[in-house]
mmCIF file as Biopython writes it, N, C-alpha, C and O atoms, coordinates in Angstrom:
data_model
#
loop_
_atom_site.group_PDB
_atom_site.id
_atom_site.type_symbol
_atom_site.label_atom_id
_atom_site.label_alt_id
_atom_site.label_comp_id
_atom_site.label_asym_id
_atom_site.label_entity_id
_atom_site.label_seq_id
_atom_site.pdbx_PDB_ins_code
_atom_site.Cartn_x
_atom_site.Cartn_y
_atom_site.Cartn_z
_atom_site.occupancy
_atom_site.B_iso_or_equiv
_atom_site.auth_seq_id
_atom_site.auth_asym_id
_atom_site.pdbx_PDB_model_num
ATOM 1   N N  . MET A ? 1  ? 0.823   -1.182  0.000   1.0 0.0 1  A 1 
ATOM 2   C CA . MET A ? 1  ? 0.000   0.000   0.000   1.0 0.0 1  A 1 
ATOM 3   C C  . MET A ? 1  ? 0.870   1.249   0.000   1.0 0.0 1  A 1 
ATOM 4   O O  . MET A ? 1  ? 0.539   2.248   -0.640  1.0 0.0 1  A 1 
ATOM 5   N N  . ALA A ? 2  ? 1.974   1.187   0.715   1.0 0.0 2  A 1 
ATOM 6   C CA . ALA A ? 2  ? 2.865   2.344   0.775   1.0 0.0 2  A 1 
ATOM 7   C C  . ALA A ? 2  ? 3.443   2.660   -0.601  1.0 0.0 2  A 1 
ATOM 8   O O  . ALA A ? 2  ? 3.632   3.826   -0.950  1.0 0.0 2  A 1 
ATOM 9   N N  . MET A ? 3  ? 3.724   1.617   -1.380  1.0 0.0 3  A 1 
ATOM 10  C CA . MET A ? 3  ? 4.274   1.852   -2.715  1.0 0.0 3  A 1 
ATOM 11  C C  . MET A ? 3  ? 3.251   2.514   -3.627  1.0 0.0 3  A 1 
ATOM 12  O O  . MET A ? 3  ? 3.609   3.347   -4.460  1.0 0.0 3  A 1 
ATOM 13  N N  . VAL A ? 4  ? 1.989   2.154   -3.479  1.0 0.0 4  A 1 
ATOM 14  C CA . VAL A ? 4  ? 0.938   2.773   -4.291  1.0 0.0 4  A 1 
ATOM 15  C C  . VAL A ? 4  ? 0.816   4.247   -3.938  1.0 0.0 4  A 1 
ATOM 16  O O  . VAL A ? 4  ? 0.701   5.093   -4.824  1.0 0.0 4  A 1 
ATOM 17  N N  . ILE A ? 5  ? 0.841   4.556   -2.648  1.0 0.0 5  A 1 
ATOM 18  C CA . ILE A ? 5  ? 0.769   5.950   -2.203  1.0 0.0 5  A 1 
ATOM 19  C C  . ILE A ? 5  ? 1.968   6.732   -2.726  1.0 0.0 5  A 1 
ATOM 20  O O  . ILE A ? 5  ? 1.823   7.869   -3.175  1.0 0.0 5  A 1 
ATOM 21  N N  . ALA A ? 6  ? 3.147   6.129   -2.670  1.0 0.0 6  A 1 
ATOM 22  C CA . ALA A ? 6  ? 4.349   6.799   -3.171  1.0 0.0 6  A 1 
ATOM 23  C C  . ALA A ? 6  ? 4.252   7.032   -4.678  1.0 0.0 6  A 1 
ATOM 24  O O  . ALA A ? 6  ? 4.629   8.099   -5.163  1.0 0.0 6  A 1 
ATOM 25  N N  . ALA A ? 7  ? 3.754   6.053   -5.415  1.0 0.0 7  A 1 
ATOM 26  C CA . ALA A ? 7  ? 3.619   6.203   -6.866  1.0 0.0 7  A 1 
ATOM 27  C C  . ALA A ? 7  ? 2.613   7.295   -7.213  1.0 0.0 7  A 1 
ATOM 28  O O  . ALA A ? 7  ? 2.852   8.094   -8.119  1.0 0.0 7  A 1 
ATOM 29  N N  . VAL A ? 8  ? 1.502   7.333   -6.506  1.0 0.0 8  A 1 
ATOM 30  C CA . VAL A ? 8  ? 0.506   8.385   -6.739  1.0 0.0 8  A 1 
ATOM 31  C C  . VAL A ? 8  ? 1.104   9.745   -6.407  1.0 0.0 8  A 1 
ATOM 32  O O  . VAL A ? 8  ? 0.879   10.719  -7.126  1.0 0.0 8  A 1 
ATOM 33  N N  . GLY A ? 9  ? 1.861   9.814   -5.325  1.0 0.0 9  A 1 
ATOM 34  C CA . GLY A ? 9  ? 2.522   11.070  -4.963  1.0 0.0 9  A 1 
ATOM 35  C C  . GLY A ? 9  ? 3.498   11.532  -6.029  1.0 0.0 9  A 1 
ATOM 36  O O  . GLY A ? 9  ? 3.587   12.726  -6.315  1.0 0.0 9  A 1 
ATOM 37  N N  . MET A ? 10 ? 4.231   10.597  -6.619  1.0 0.0 10 A 1 
ATOM 38  C CA . MET A ? 10 ? 5.179   10.957  -7.671  1.0 0.0 10 A 1 
ATOM 39  C C  . MET A ? 10 ? 4.462   11.481  -8.907  1.0 0.0 10 A 1 
ATOM 40  O O  . MET A ? 10 ? 4.941   12.410  -9.557  1.0 0.0 10 A 1 
ATOM 41  N N  . VAL A ? 11 ? 3.317   10.890  -9.237  1.0 0.0 11 A 1 
ATOM 42  C CA . VAL A ? 11 ? 2.546   11.364  -10.388 1.0 0.0 11 A 1 
ATOM 43  C C  . VAL A ? 11 ? 1.953   12.736  -10.088 1.0 0.0 11 A 1 
ATOM 44  O O  . VAL A ? 11 ? 1.982   13.625  -10.939 1.0 0.0 11 A 1 
ATOM 45  N N  . LEU A ? 12 ? 1.415   12.915  -8.883  1.0 0.0 12 A 1 
ATOM 46  C CA . LEU A ? 12 ? 0.789   14.192  -8.532  1.0 0.0 12 A 1 
ATOM 47  C C  . LEU A ? 12 ? 1.789   15.341  -8.471  1.0 0.0 12 A 1 
ATOM 48  O O  . LEU A ? 12 ? 1.447   16.480  -8.791  1.0 0.0 12 A 1 
ATOM 49  N N  . THR A ? 13 ? 3.022   15.049  -8.064  1.0 0.0 13 A 1 
ATOM 50  C CA . THR A ? 13 ? 4.030   16.103  -7.977  1.0 0.0 13 A 1 
ATOM 51  C C  . THR A ? 13 ? 4.765   16.324  -9.292  1.0 0.0 13 A 1 
ATOM 52  O O  . THR A ? 13 ? 5.569   17.250  -9.398  1.0 0.0 13 A 1 
ATOM 53  N N  . GLY A ? 14 ? 4.507   15.498  -10.287 1.0 0.0 14 A 1 
ATOM 54  C CA . GLY A ? 14 ? 5.121   15.688  -11.591 1.0 0.0 14 A 1 
ATOM 55  C C  . GLY A ? 14 ? 6.461   15.004  -11.760 1.0 0.0 14 A 1 
ATOM 56  O O  . GLY A ? 14 ? 7.111   15.178  -12.790 1.0 0.0 14 A 1 
ATOM 57  N N  . CYS A ? 15 ? 6.890   14.235  -10.782 1.0 0.0 15 A 1 
ATOM 58  C CA . CYS A ? 15 ? 8.152   13.501  -10.913 1.0 0.0 15 A 1 
ATOM 59  C C  . CYS A ? 15 ? 8.047   12.389  -11.954 1.0 0.0 15 A 1 
ATOM 60  O O  . CYS A ? 15 ? 9.049   11.951  -12.519 1.0 0.0 15 A 1 
ATOM 61  N N  . LEU A ? 16 ? 6.835   11.949  -12.192 1.0 0.0 16 A 1 
ATOM 62  C CA . LEU A ? 16 ? 6.588   10.813  -13.067 1.0 0.0 16 A 1 
ATOM 63  C C  . LEU A ? 16 ? 5.284   11.077  -13.816 1.0 0.0 16 A 1 
ATOM 64  O O  . LEU A ? 16 ? 4.300   11.522  -13.225 1.0 0.0 16 A 1 
ATOM 65  N N  . THR A ? 17 ? 5.282   10.800  -15.114 1.0 0.0 17 A 1 
ATOM 66  C CA . THR A ? 17 ? 4.031   10.959  -15.863 1.0 0.0 17 A 1 
ATOM 67  C C  . THR A ? 17 ? 3.190   9.696   -15.697 1.0 0.0 17 A 1 
ATOM 68  O O  . THR A ? 17 ? 3.691   8.646   -15.296 1.0 0.0 17 A 1 
ATOM 69  N N  . ILE A ? 18 ? 1.920   9.819   -16.011 1.0 0.0 18 A 1 
ATOM 70  C CA . ILE A ? 18 ? 1.040   8.656   -15.919 1.0 0.0 18 A 1 
ATOM 71  C C  . ILE A ? 18 ? 1.504   7.574   -16.888 1.0 0.0 18 A 1 
ATOM 72  O O  . ILE A ? 18 ? 1.445   6.386   -16.569 1.0 0.0 18 A 1 
ATOM 73  N N  . GLU A ? 19 ? 1.958   7.974   -18.054 1.0 0.0 19 A 1 
ATOM 74  C CA . GLU A ? 19 ? 2.441   6.998   -19.038 1.0 0.0 19 A 1 
ATOM 75  C C  . GLU A ? 19 ? 3.665   6.253   -18.512 1.0 0.0 19 A 1 
ATOM 76  O O  . GLU A ? 19 ? 3.766   5.035   -18.660 1.0 0.0 19 A 1 
ATOM 77  N N  . GLU A ? 20 ? 4.595   6.985   -17.897 1.0 0.0 20 A 1 
ATOM 78  C CA . GLU A ? 20 ? 5.790   6.343   -17.330 1.0 0.0 20 A 1 
ATOM 79  C C  . GLU A ? 20 ? 5.408   5.393   -16.202 1.0 0.0 20 A 1 
ATOM 80  O O  . GLU A ? 20 ? 5.967   4.303   -16.085 1.0 0.0 20 A 1 
ATOM 81  N N  . ALA A ? 21 ? 4.465   5.806   -15.383 1.0 0.0 21 A 1 
ATOM 82  C CA . ALA A ? 21 ? 4.018   4.942   -14.289 1.0 0.0 21 A 1 
ATOM 83  C C  . ALA A ? 21 ? 3.379   3.674   -14.839 1.0 0.0 21 A 1 
ATOM 84  O O  . ALA A ? 21 ? 3.634   2.580   -14.335 1.0 0.0 21 A 1 
ATOM 85  N N  . HIS A ? 22 ? 2.560   3.813   -15.858 1.0 0.0 22 A 1 
ATOM 86  C CA . HIS A ? 22 ? 1.888   2.653   -16.452 1.0 0.0 22 A 1 
ATOM 87  C C  . HIS A ? 22 ? 2.890   1.711   -17.097 1.0 0.0 22 A 1 
ATOM 88  O O  . HIS A ? 22 ? 2.772   0.493   -16.967 1.0 0.0 22 A 1 
ATOM 89  N N  . GLU A ? 23 ? 3.877   2.267   -17.793 1.0 0.0 23 A 1 
ATOM 90  C CA . GLU A ? 23 ? 4.888   1.436   -18.458 1.0 0.0 23 A 1 
ATOM 91  C C  . GLU A ? 23 ? 5.794   0.718   -17.464 1.0 0.0 23 A 1 
ATOM 92  O O  . GLU A ? 23 ? 6.357   -0.326  -17.793 1.0 0.0 23 A 1 
ATOM 93  N N  . SER A ? 24 ? 5.944   1.252   -16.266 1.0 0.0 24 A 1 
ATOM 94  C CA . SER A ? 24 ? 6.856   0.649   -15.292 1.0 0.0 24 A 1 
ATOM 95  C C  . SER A ? 24 ? 6.218   -0.481  -14.490 1.0 0.0 24 A 1 
ATOM 96  O O  . SER A ? 24 ? 6.899   -1.146  -13.709 1.0 0.0 24 A 1 
ATOM 97  N N  . ILE A ? 25 ? 4.926   -0.703  -14.675 1.0 0.0 25 A 1 
ATOM 98  C CA . ILE A ? 25 ? 4.244   -1.774  -13.939 1.0 0.0 25 A 1 
ATOM 99  C C  . ILE A ? 25 ? 4.652   -3.117  -14.527 1.0 0.0 25 A 1 
ATOM 100 O O  . ILE A ? 25 ? 4.588   -3.318  -15.740 1.0 0.0 25 A 1 
ATOM 101 N N  . ASP A ? 26 ? 5.068   -4.024  -13.673 1.0 0.0 26 A 1 
ATOM 102 C CA . ASP A ? 26 ? 5.386   -5.385  -14.110 1.0 0.0 26 A 1 
ATOM 103 C C  . ASP A ? 26 ? 4.098   -6.203  -14.030 1.0 0.0 26 A 1 
ATOM 104 O O  . ASP A ? 26 ? 3.740   -6.719  -12.972 1.0 0.0 26 A 1 
ATOM 105 N N  . TRP A ? 27 ? 3.412   -6.310  -15.164 1.0 0.0 27 A 1 
ATOM 106 C CA . TRP A ? 27 ? 2.098   -6.930  -15.184 1.0 0.0 27 A 1 
ATOM 107 C C  . TRP A ? 27 ? 2.150   -8.413  -14.854 1.0 0.0 27 A 1 
ATOM 108 O O  . TRP A ? 27 ? 1.168   -8.960  -14.353 1.0 0.0 27 A 1 
ATOM 109 N N  . ARG A ? 28 ? 3.265   -9.074  -15.120 1.0 0.0 28 A 1 
ATOM 110 C CA . ARG A ? 28 ? 3.375   -10.491 -14.752 1.0 0.0 28 A 1 
ATOM 111 C C  . ARG A ? 28 ? 3.249   -10.659 -13.250 1.0 0.0 28 A 1 
ATOM 112 O O  . ARG A ? 28 ? 2.602   -11.592 -12.774 1.0 0.0 28 A 1 
ATOM 113 N N  . THR A ? 29 ? 3.874   -9.748  -12.499 1.0 0.0 29 A 1 
ATOM 114 C CA . THR A ? 29 ? 3.797   -9.809  -11.044 1.0 0.0 29 A 1 
ATOM 115 C C  . THR A ? 29 ? 2.387   -9.521  -10.558 1.0 0.0 29 A 1 
ATOM 116 O O  . THR A ? 29 ? 1.900   -10.176 -9.637  1.0 0.0 29 A 1 
ATOM 117 N N  . VAL A ? 30 ? 1.733   -8.553  -11.166 1.0 0.0 30 A 1 
ATOM 118 C CA . VAL A ? 30 ? 0.354   -8.219  -10.782 1.0 0.0 30 A 1 
ATOM 119 C C  . VAL A ? 30 ? -0.550  -9.434  -10.976 1.0 0.0 30 A 1 
ATOM 120 O O  . VAL A ? 30 ? -1.336  -9.766  -10.089 1.0 0.0 30 A 1 
ATOM 121 N N  . PHE A ? 31 ? -0.446  -10.099 -12.127 1.0 0.0 31 A 1 
ATOM 122 C CA . PHE A ? 31 ? -1.296  -11.251 -12.393 1.0 0.0 31 A 1 
ATOM 123 C C  . PHE A ? 31 ? -0.902  -12.448 -11.538 1.0 0.0 31 A 1 
ATOM 124 O O  . PHE A ? 31 ? -1.766  -13.245 -11.172 1.0 0.0 31 A 1 
ATOM 125 N N  . LEU A ? 32 ? 0.376   -12.596 -11.211 1.0 0.0 32 A 1 
ATOM 126 C CA . LEU A ? 32 ? 0.801   -13.671 -10.325 1.0 0.0 32 A 1 
ATOM 127 C C  . LEU A ? 32 ? 0.170   -13.509 -8.950  1.0 0.0 32 A 1 
ATOM 128 O O  . LEU A ? 32 ? -0.374  -14.466 -8.398  1.0 0.0 32 A 1 
ATOM 129 N N  . VAL A ? 33 ? 0.241   -12.309 -8.398  1.0 0.0 33 A 1 
ATOM 130 C CA . VAL A ? 33 ? -0.358  -12.051 -7.086  1.0 0.0 33 A 1 
ATOM 131 C C  . VAL A ? 33 ? -1.871  -12.224 -7.152  1.0 0.0 33 A 1 
ATOM 132 O O  . VAL A ? 33 ? -2.473  -12.803 -6.248  1.0 0.0 33 A 1 
ATOM 133 N N  . ALA A ? 34 ? -2.483  -11.722 -8.221  1.0 0.0 34 A 1 
ATOM 134 C CA . ALA A ? 34 ? -3.935  -11.849 -8.377  1.0 0.0 34 A 1 
ATOM 135 C C  . ALA A ? 34 ? -4.361  -13.310 -8.476  1.0 0.0 34 A 1 
ATOM 136 O O  . ALA A ? 34 ? -5.459  -13.663 -8.045  1.0 0.0 34 A 1 
ATOM 137 N N  . GLY A ? 35 ? -3.519  -14.148 -9.029  1.0 0.0 35 A 1 
ATOM 138 C CA . GLY A ? 35 ? -3.831  -15.572 -9.110  1.0 0.0 35 A 1 
ATOM 139 C C  . GLY A ? 35 ? -3.564  -16.314 -7.819  1.0 0.0 35 A 1 
ATOM 140 O O  . GLY A ? 35 ? -4.246  -17.294 -7.518  1.0 0.0 35 A 1 
ATOM 141 N N  . MET A ? 36 ? -2.584  -15.865 -7.050  1.0 0.0 36 A 1 
ATOM 142 C CA . MET A ? 36 ? -2.233  -16.547 -5.814  1.0 0.0 36 A 1 
ATOM 143 C C  . MET A ? 36 ? -3.214  -16.258 -4.684  1.0 0.0 36 A 1 
ATOM 144 O O  . MET A ? 36 ? -3.403  -17.102 -3.809  1.0 0.0 36 A 1 
ATOM 145 N N  . LEU A ? 37 ? -3.838  -15.093 -4.685  1.0 0.0 37 A 1 
ATOM 146 C CA . LEU A ? 37 ? -4.781  -14.757 -3.617  1.0 0.0 37 A 1 
ATOM 147 C C  . LEU A ? 37 ? -5.956  -15.737 -3.554  1.0 0.0 37 A 1 
ATOM 148 O O  . LEU A ? 37 ? -6.248  -16.239 -2.469  1.0 0.0 37 A 1 
ATOM 149 N N  . PRO A ? 38 ? -6.645  -16.033 -4.665  1.0 0.0 38 A 1 
ATOM 150 C CA . PRO A ? 38 ? -7.731  -17.020 -4.572  1.0 0.0 38 A 1 
ATOM 151 C C  . PRO A ? 38 ? -7.229  -18.417 -4.214  1.0 0.0 38 A 1 
ATOM 152 O O  . PRO A ? 38 ? -7.924  -19.175 -3.537  1.0 0.0 38 A 1 
ATOM 153 N N  . LEU A ? 39 ? -6.025  -18.756 -4.669  1.0 0.0 39 A 1 
ATOM 154 C CA . LEU A ? 39 ? -5.462  -20.055 -4.324  1.0 0.0 39 A 1 
ATOM 155 C C  . LEU A ? 39 ? -5.253  -20.156 -2.818  1.0 0.0 39 A 1 
ATOM 156 O O  . LEU A ? 39 ? -5.602  -21.166 -2.208  1.0 0.0 39 A 1 
ATOM 157 N N  . GLY A ? 40 ? -4.688  -19.119 -2.221  1.0 0.0 40 A 1 
ATOM 158 C CA . GLY A ? 40 ? -4.491  -19.106 -0.772  1.0 0.0 40 A 1 
ATOM 159 C C  . GLY A ? 40 ? -5.798  -19.152 -0.012  1.0 0.0 40 A 1 
ATOM 160 O O  . GLY A ? 40 ? -5.904  -19.834 1.008   1.0 0.0 40 A 1 
ATOM 161 N N  . MET A ? 41 ? -6.793  -18.433 -0.499  1.0 0.0 41 A 1 
ATOM 162 C CA . MET A ? 41 ? -8.106  -18.449 0.150   1.0 0.0 41 A 1 
ATOM 163 C C  . MET A ? 41 ? -8.734  -19.838 0.064   1.0 0.0 41 A 1 
ATOM 164 O O  . MET A ? 41 ? -9.352  -20.300 1.023   1.0 0.0 41 A 1 
ATOM 165 N N  . ALA A ? 42 ? -8.581  -20.501 -1.073  1.0 0.0 42 A 1 
ATOM 166 C CA . ALA A ? 42 ? -9.122  -21.849 -1.232  1.0 0.0 42 A 1 
ATOM 167 C C  . ALA A ? 42 ? -8.393  -22.835 -0.329  1.0 0.0 42 A 1 
ATOM 168 O O  . ALA A ? 42 ? -9.017  -23.717 0.261   1.0 0.0 42 A 1 
ATOM 169 N N  . MET A ? 43 ? -7.078  -22.690 -0.220  1.0 0.0 43 A 1 
ATOM 170 C CA . MET A ? 43 ? -6.311  -23.577 0.660   1.0 0.0 43 A 1 
ATOM 171 C C  . MET A ? 43 ? -6.717  -23.381 2.114   1.0 0.0 43 A 1 
ATOM 172 O O  . MET A ? 43 ? -6.795  -24.351 2.869   1.0 0.0 43 A 1 
ATOM 173 N N  . GLU A ? 44 ? -6.972  -22.152 2.513   1.0 0.0 44 A 1 
ATOM 174 C CA . GLU A ? 44 ? -7.404  -21.869 3.879   1.0 0.0 44 A 1 
ATOM 175 C C  . GLU A ? 44 ? -8.800  -22.435 4.129   1.0 0.0 44 A 1 
ATOM 176 O O  . GLU A ? 44 ? -9.052  -23.019 5.183   1.0 0.0 44 A 1 
ATOM 177 N N  . ALA A ? 45 ? -9.702  -22.266 3.175   1.0 0.0 45 A 1 
ATOM 178 C CA . ALA A ? 45 ? -11.087 -22.719 3.343   1.0 0.0 45 A 1 
ATOM 179 C C  . ALA A ? 45 ? -11.197 -24.238 3.399   1.0 0.0 45 A 1 
ATOM 180 O O  . ALA A ? 45 ? -12.058 -24.767 4.101   1.0 0.0 45 A 1 
ATOM 181 N N  . THR A ? 46 ? -10.343 -24.942 2.673   1.0 0.0 46 A 1 
ATOM 182 C CA . THR A ? 46 ? -10.426 -26.402 2.630   1.0 0.0 46 A 1 
ATOM 183 C C  . THR A ? 46 ? -9.588  -27.083 3.703   1.0 0.0 46 A 1 
ATOM 184 O O  . THR A ? 46 ? -9.699  -28.294 3.898   1.0 0.0 46 A 1 
ATOM 185 N N  . GLY A ? 47 ? -8.754  -26.324 4.395   1.0 0.0 47 A 1 
ATOM 186 C CA . GLY A ? 47 ? -7.906  -26.913 5.427   1.0 0.0 47 A 1 
ATOM 187 C C  . GLY A ? 47 ? -6.551  -27.366 4.911   1.0 0.0 47 A 1 
ATOM 188 O O  . GLY A ? 47 ? -5.734  -27.876 5.678   1.0 0.0 47 A 1 
ATOM 189 N N  . THR A ? 48 ? -6.306  -27.186 3.632   1.0 0.0 48 A 1 
ATOM 190 C CA . THR A ? 48 ? -5.031  -27.594 3.049   1.0 0.0 48 A 1 
ATOM 191 C C  . THR A ? 48 ? -3.872  -26.803 3.636   1.0 0.0 48 A 1 
ATOM 192 O O  . THR A ? 48 ? -2.790  -27.355 3.839   1.0 0.0 48 A 1 
ATOM 193 N N  . ALA A ? 49 ? -4.078  -25.523 3.911   1.0 0.0 49 A 1 
ATOM 194 C CA . ALA A ? 49 ? -3.011  -24.692 4.469   1.0 0.0 49 A 1 
ATOM 195 C C  . ALA A ? 49 ? -2.588  -25.219 5.837   1.0 0.0 49 A 1 
ATOM 196 O O  . ALA A ? 49 ? -1.395  -25.315 6.125   1.0 0.0 49 A 1 
ATOM 197 N N  . GLN A ? 50 ? -3.558  -25.560 6.677   1.0 0.0 50 A 1 
ATOM 198 C CA . GLN A ? 50 ? -3.245  -26.095 8.006   1.0 0.0 50 A 1 
ATOM 199 C C  . GLN A ? 50 ? -2.545  -27.441 7.891   1.0 0.0 50 A 1 
ATOM 200 O O  . GLN A ? 50 ? -1.601  -27.718 8.631   1.0 0.0 50 A 1 
ATOM 201 N N  . TYR A ? 51 ? -3.006  -28.277 6.965   1.0 0.0 51 A 1 
ATOM 202 C CA . TYR A ? 51 ? -2.403  -29.584 6.743   1.0 0.0 51 A 1 
ATOM 203 C C  . TYR A ? 51 ? -0.938  -29.446 6.342   1.0 0.0 51 A 1 
ATOM 204 O O  . TYR A ? 51 ? -0.073  -30.124 6.897   1.0 0.0 51 A 1 
ATOM 205 N N  . LEU A ? 52 ? -0.658  -28.567 5.378   1.0 0.0 52 A 1 
ATOM 206 C CA . LEU A ? 52 ? 0.725   -28.366 4.935   1.0 0.0 52 A 1 
ATOM 207 C C  . LEU A ? 52 ? 1.579   -27.740 6.032   1.0 0.0 52 A 1 
ATOM 208 O O  . LEU A ? 52 ? 2.756   -28.075 6.168   1.0 0.0 52 A 1 
ATOM 209 N N  . ALA A ? 53 ? 0.997   -26.836 6.813   1.0 0.0 53 A 1 
ATOM 210 C CA . ALA A ? 53 ? 1.741   -26.229 7.919   1.0 0.0 53 A 1 
ATOM 211 C C  . ALA A ? 53 ? 2.112   -27.280 8.956   1.0 0.0 53 A 1 
ATOM 212 O O  . ALA A ? 53 ? 3.220   -27.259 9.491   1.0 0.0 53 A 1 
ATOM 213 N N  . ASN A ? 54 ? 1.200   -28.193 9.243   1.0 0.0 54 A 1 
ATOM 214 C CA . ASN A ? 54 ? 1.498   -29.255 10.206  1.0 0.0 54 A 1 
ATOM 215 C C  . ASN A ? 54 ? 2.604   -30.169 9.704   1.0 0.0 54 A 1 
ATOM 216 O O  . ASN A ? 54 ? 3.477   -30.570 10.473  1.0 0.0 54 A 1 
ATOM 217 N N  . ILE A ? 55 ? 2.572   -30.499 8.418   1.0 0.0 55 A 1 
ATOM 218 C CA . ILE A ? 55 ? 3.630   -31.338 7.847   1.0 0.0 55 A 1 
ATOM 219 C C  . ILE A ? 55 ? 4.979   -30.632 7.950   1.0 0.0 55 A 1 
ATOM 220 O O  . ILE A ? 55 ? 5.978   -31.241 8.332   1.0 0.0 55 A 1 
ATOM 221 N N  . MET A ? 56 ? 5.004   -29.348 7.609   1.0 0.0 56 A 1 
ATOM 222 C CA . MET A ? 56 ? 6.264   -28.598 7.682   1.0 0.0 56 A 1 
ATOM 223 C C  . MET A ? 56 ? 6.752   -28.493 9.122   1.0 0.0 56 A 1 
ATOM 224 O O  . MET A ? 56 ? 7.951   -28.607 9.381   1.0 0.0 56 A 1 
ATOM 225 N N  . LEU A ? 57 ? 5.837   -28.278 10.055  1.0 0.0 57 A 1 
ATOM 226 C CA . LEU A ? 57 ? 6.229   -28.166 11.458  1.0 0.0 57 A 1 
ATOM 227 C C  . LEU A ? 57 ? 6.768   -29.487 11.979  1.0 0.0 57 A 1 
ATOM 228 O O  . LEU A ? 57 ? 7.766   -29.512 12.699  1.0 0.0 57 A 1 
ATOM 229 N N  . ASP A ? 58 ? 6.113   -30.583 11.620  1.0 0.0 58 A 1 
ATOM 230 C CA . ASP A ? 58 ? 6.593   -31.896 12.047  1.0 0.0 58 A 1 
ATOM 231 C C  . ASP A ? 58 ? 7.967   -32.203 11.466  1.0 0.0 58 A 1 
ATOM 232 O O  . ASP A ? 58 ? 8.813   -32.796 12.135  1.0 0.0 58 A 1 
ATOM 233 N N  . THR A ? 59 ? 8.185   -31.799 10.225  1.0 0.0 59 A 1 
ATOM 234 C CA . THR A ? 59 ? 9.443   -32.099 9.548   1.0 0.0 59 A 1 
ATOM 235 C C  . THR A ? 59 ? 10.563  -31.158 9.967   1.0 0.0 59 A 1 
ATOM 236 O O  . THR A ? 59 ? 11.680  -31.604 10.229  1.0 0.0 59 A 1 
ATOM 237 N N  . LEU A ? 60 ? 10.280  -29.872 10.033  1.0 0.0 60 A 1 
ATOM 238 C CA . LEU A ? 60 ? 11.322  -28.873 10.259  1.0 0.0 60 A 1 
ATOM 239 C C  . LEU A ? 60 ? 11.316  -28.274 11.660  1.0 0.0 60 A 1 
ATOM 240 O O  . LEU A ? 60 ? 12.209  -27.499 12.003  1.0 0.0 60 A 1 
ATOM 241 N N  . GLY A ? 61 ? 10.329  -28.622 12.466  1.0 0.0 61 A 1 
ATOM 242 C CA . GLY A ? 61 ? 10.198  -28.020 13.789  1.0 0.0 61 A 1 
ATOM 243 C C  . GLY A ? 61 ? 11.359  -28.308 14.716  1.0 0.0 61 A 1 
ATOM 244 O O  . GLY A ? 61 ? 11.639  -27.523 15.622  1.0 0.0 61 A 1 
ATOM 245 N N  . GLN A ? 62 ? 12.025  -29.400 14.508  1.0 0.0 62 A 1 
ATOM 246 C CA . GLN A ? 62 ? 13.142  -29.771 15.373  1.0 0.0 62 A 1 
ATOM 247 C C  . GLN A ? 62 ? 14.346  -28.842 15.217  1.0 0.0 62 A 1 
ATOM 248 O O  . GLN A ? 62 ? 15.219  -28.809 16.085  1.0 0.0 62 A 1 
ATOM 249 N N  . PHE A ? 63 ? 14.398  -28.093 14.123  1.0 0.0 63 A 1 
ATOM 250 C CA . PHE A ? 63 ? 15.532  -27.208 13.873  1.0 0.0 63 A 1 
ATOM 251 C C  . PHE A ? 63 ? 15.377  -25.846 14.527  1.0 0.0 63 A 1 
ATOM 252 O O  . PHE A ? 63 ? 16.337  -25.077 14.566  1.0 0.0 63 A 1 
ATOM 253 N N  . GLY A ? 64 ? 14.202  -25.526 15.041  1.0 0.0 64 A 1 
ATOM 254 C CA . GLY A ? 64 ? 13.972  -24.239 15.700  1.0 0.0 64 A 1 
ATOM 255 C C  . GLY A ? 64 ? 13.736  -23.126 14.697  1.0 0.0 64 A 1 
ATOM 256 O O  . GLY A ? 64 ? 13.709  -23.349 13.487  1.0 0.0 64 A 1 
ATOM 257 N N  . PRO A ? 65 ? 13.564  -21.905 15.232  1.0 0.0 65 A 1 
ATOM 258 C CA . PRO A ? 65 ? 13.283  -20.769 14.345  1.0 0.0 65 A 1 
ATOM 259 C C  . PRO A ? 65 ? 14.458  -20.355 13.496  1.0 0.0 65 A 1 
ATOM 260 O O  . PRO A ? 65 ? 14.350  -19.414 12.710  1.0 0.0 65 A 1 
#
């Protein structure tokens, strides 16, 4: 969120044009995050996230933080 505020501030102050801001967006990253959010929500809703966390804790928990 802070990066969005900073980008808007740069456009409003004239440090960056809207075209430059649009061209600098890495759309692959935007779509990757947009695709991962529903996946994470589905994993949480079905219990898969808890299941995988338990497996990781059982396997790696002995090593500590």
